[in-house]
N, C-alpha and C positions, 0 to 999 in steps of 0.2 A: 843647442847650437847645431846647425846643419853643416856638414863638411863641405868645403869648396869643391867645385867640379874636378879640380886637378888632383885632389886627394882621394885615395881609394876609401870606400866606405865598407866597414866590417859588415858581413852578411847578417849577423844578429841585430845590429843596429838598424839596418835597412828594413828587416822584417818587423822589428818592434815599432819603427816609425810608421810603417804601412798599417799595422794593426791599430795603433793609436788613432790614426786618421780615420780608419773605418769606424772605430768606436765613437769618435767625435761626431761623425756624420750620421750615425745610426745608434742612438743610446739603447734602443731595445736589443740590438745585437750585442752591445756591451753587457747587458743584464744576462743574456743567454750564454755568452761565451765566458765572461769573467766570473760571474756570480753563479753560473749554472742553474739559473732559475728561468722560468717561462712567465713573462708578464701577461696579464690578462689583456684582451684586445683594447680596452679603454686605457690601460696603463701604457701600452705601446704607442697608442695615439697621442697621449699626453707627452711622452718622452720625445717623440718625433716633432711635436709642436714646439717643444722647448728649444729645439735647434734653430727653428726658423723665426721665432718671435723674441722680442726683447722682454716682454712681460707675459706671464701666464698664470691664470687663477685656476686652482683645482679645488673643488669642493670636497671636503673629506670629513671623516669622523662620524658619518651617519650609517648605521646598520653595517658595521664592519663584519666581514665574513671570516670565520676561523681565527686561528691564533698565528700571528706572524712568526713568532719564534719557533713554532712547531712546523710551519710550512717552508721556512727559509733555510737553505743549506748553510753550514758554517763557512765563513770566508777565511778565517784563520783560527789557530788554536791558542793564541796568546792574548792576554788582556792588553788593551791599548789605552793609555792615559794621555789625554790632551790637556 
């Protein structure tokens, strides 16, 4: 919920809101800043296309390069159970 114009907004809330809007508009930036990873050019293109399109098909699973777990930095150090 966004605070009404008459209510003061806490600076951390305003900063978080700005960051989330930037990430929503540019998912490749989210990957770079939040996950500390650099997407390949084709991945960045697909992420940006997902913002502007309702549906997106990505061909995958063919000639995968490297090991994802080896090349991906950890996001957290606790197991997550869904």
